[in-house]
C-alpha positions in Angstrom: 154.1 72.4 -206.1 152.4 74.6 -208.5 150.2 74.2 -210.9 150.0 76.0 -214.2 146.9 77.1 -216.1 145.1 75.3 -213.1 145.5 72.0 -214.2 146.8 69.4 -211.3 149.7 67.8 -212.4 150.1 64.0 -211.4 152.6 61.4 -211.0 150.9 57.5 -210.7 153.1 55.0 -209.0 152.0 51.2 -209.2 154.0 48.4 -210.0 150.7 47.1 -212.4 151.1 48.5 -215.7 147.3 47.8 -216.4 146.3 49.9 -213.4 148.6 52.4 -214.1 147.0 52.8 -218.0 143.3 53.0 -216.7 144.2 55.3 -213.8 146.0 57.4 -216.9 143.0 57.0 -219.1 140.5 58.5 -215.7 143.1 61.3 -215.3 143.5 62.5 -218.6 140.0 62.5 -219.3 139.3 65.1 -217.1 140.3 69.0 -218.3 142.1 70.1 -215.0 143.9 67.1 -214.2 147.3 65.6 -216.2 149.0 62.8 -215.7 153.1 64.1 -216.0 154.6 60.7 -215.4 154.5 57.0 -214.3 156.7 54.9 -212.1 156.6 51.0 -211.2 158.0 51.0 -207.9 158.8 53.4 -205.0 163.0 54.3 -206.4 161.3 55.4 -209.6 158.7 57.3 -207.6 161.4 59.0 -205.8 163.5 60.0 -209.3 160.3 60.9 -211.2 159.0 63.5 -208.4 162.3 64.9 -208.4 162.1 65.4 -212.1 158.0 66.6 -212.4 157.7 68.1 -209.5 153.8 67.0 -209.6 151.4 68.3 -207.6 149.8 65.3 -206.7 151.2 61.8 -206.3 149.2 58.7 -206.4 151.4 55.9 -204.6 150.7 52.1 -204.1 152.1 50.7 -200.8 153.5 46.9 -201.7 156.0 47.5 -204.9 159.4 46.0 -205.6 162.8 47.9 -204.6 161.7 50.7 -202.3 157.8 49.9 -201.3 155.0 52.9 -200.9 155.6 53.9 -197.5 159.3 54.0 -197.7 158.9 56.6 -200.8 156.7 58.4 -199.3 159.1 59.1 -196.3 161.8 59.4 -198.5 159.9 62.1 -201.1 158.2 64.2 -197.8 161.7 64.5 -196.1 163.3 66.3 -199.5 159.8 67.7 -200.3 157.5 68.7 -197.3 155.0 70.4 -199.5 154.3 67.1 -201.8 150.9 65.8 -201.6 150.4 62.2 -201.6 147.4 59.9 -202.3 147.7 56.2 -201.3 146.1 53.7 -203.6 146.1 49.9 -202.3 144.2 47.0 -201.4 145.0 46.8 -197.6 142.2 48.0 -196.1 143.2 47.6 -192.2 143.9 50.7 -190.1 147.7 49.8 -188.9 148.8 50.4 -193.0 146.4 53.5 -193.4 148.1 54.8 -190.1 151.7 53.7 -191.3 151.0 55.8 -194.6 149.9 58.9 -192.6 152.6 58.9 -190.5 155.2 58.8 -193.8 153.0 62.2 -195.2 150.5 60.8 -197.4 147.4 62.9 -197.0 144.5 60.4 -198.5 144.3 57.0 -198.6 142.0 55.2 -201.1 141.1 51.5 -201.4 141.8 50.7 -205.3 138.1 49.0 -205.6 136.5 52.0 -204.9 139.1 54.2 -207.2 136.5 54.6 -209.8 134.3 56.1 -207.3 136.9 58.4 -205.5 139.8 59.2 -206.9 139.0 62.3 -209.1 137.5 63.8 -206.0 140.2 62.7 -203.8 143.0 64.3 -206.1 141.2 67.8 -205.8 140.4 67.5 -202.4 144.2 66.8 -201.5 145.3 69.4 -204.3 143.1 72.0 -202.7 144.8 70.7 -198.7 142.3 68.4 -197.5 142.8 64.8 -196.3 140.6 62.1 -197.0 140.2 58.4 -195.1 138.3 55.9 -196.3 134.9 55.3 -194.1 135.1 51.9 -193.6 138.7 52.2 -192.2 138.1 55.5 -190.2 135.9 53.4 -187.7 138.4 50.4 -187.6 140.7 53.2 -186.2 138.0 54.7 -184.1 136.9 51.0 -182.8 140.6 50.4 -182.0 141.6 53.7 -180.4 138.2 53.1 -178.3 139.4 49.3 -177.3 142.7 50.6 -176.3 141.2 52.5 -173.4 
């Protein structure tokens, strides 16, 4: 996944058009980011990824036809270097762990998109992983409780 002219190319995947439009406005207002494609479900996401080869993909989890976890898994099997950020309302550690196991590199709650999205896109593009603090605490507590 190579960026041209130092612009990070982004695919936005969500079954809610209003959210996709908001993300498009946020992303395209930044000089180093560009939305190159949108998809409304996991099947469209896989096809759009193949066609556009984005640097970073923003992926919802709950969608019709193919859910986000299955779409992440499919994309990563075909393109192991794909960098995927999950955008979701699910704030439980189980969903986050499933997303990371499928190949996601970051997990953002939709309620925090306005605060975290742009920095997370840049961080994931640079090879970092991101986990919400409130969910990482759940994961740590669950791991300790399982002992």
